[in-house]
N, C-alpha and C positions, 0 to 999 in steps of 0.2 A: 531415496530421493522425495522434497516433503513439500510441492505445490498447493498453495493452497493462492486464491482473489480477495480480496476488498477494494472497501473505499475510501479512501483518503479522506477527513469530516477536515485535518489539521496541516497544516505544514510552520515546523519552527526549527531554529539549529541549534543542540546542545556539542560543545566542544569544537566550534569548530566545522559540524555535522549536519548537514541536509537531513532533514528526520519527520516521519511521517507519523500521524498519531491513525488506524489506519481500523478502518469497521469492515472484519470478518464476521459474521455469521449472531450483531452483533457485543463480539466481546472484542477493548481493544487494543491496539496491537502496537508497539513503536518500531516502525523500521526503518529500516539509513536506506536514503531515497538516489546513492550516491548514482548511479549507471540510473537513475532515469531524472534527470535535474530540470527537461523539464513540464514533469511532474505539475497537478496542481488541483486544490480543494473540487471535490468532486470526484475525477476520473477511481477509475476502475483499472489498476494494478494488480498486476504480475510476481505473487512474491516464495519464493526455493526456502529454501533452509533461514529464514527470518530475514534479510532480501527484499528487499523490490528491484524484476529483473525487466519488468514490462509493462506496457500498460494493455490492459486486455481489453480486444475489439466488441465483447460482447460487456454490456450488460447485466449489472448486481443484481441477479434476480430472487425473489424472496419467497424459503421451499412454504409450504403448505405442510 
């Protein structure tokens, strides 16, 4: 399992599928939002194997 969190910066539709541009520690990933149709820009989400699976209860924190 490869679980990470990131913050949604943009939501768009690609080939009929809702996608999010997600900031994960400075890297932008395109992630399917199929399981999170209520997601919105600014939400912090949990990503497993490249797919958004849940909203995170904790805010995205910056490591120093």
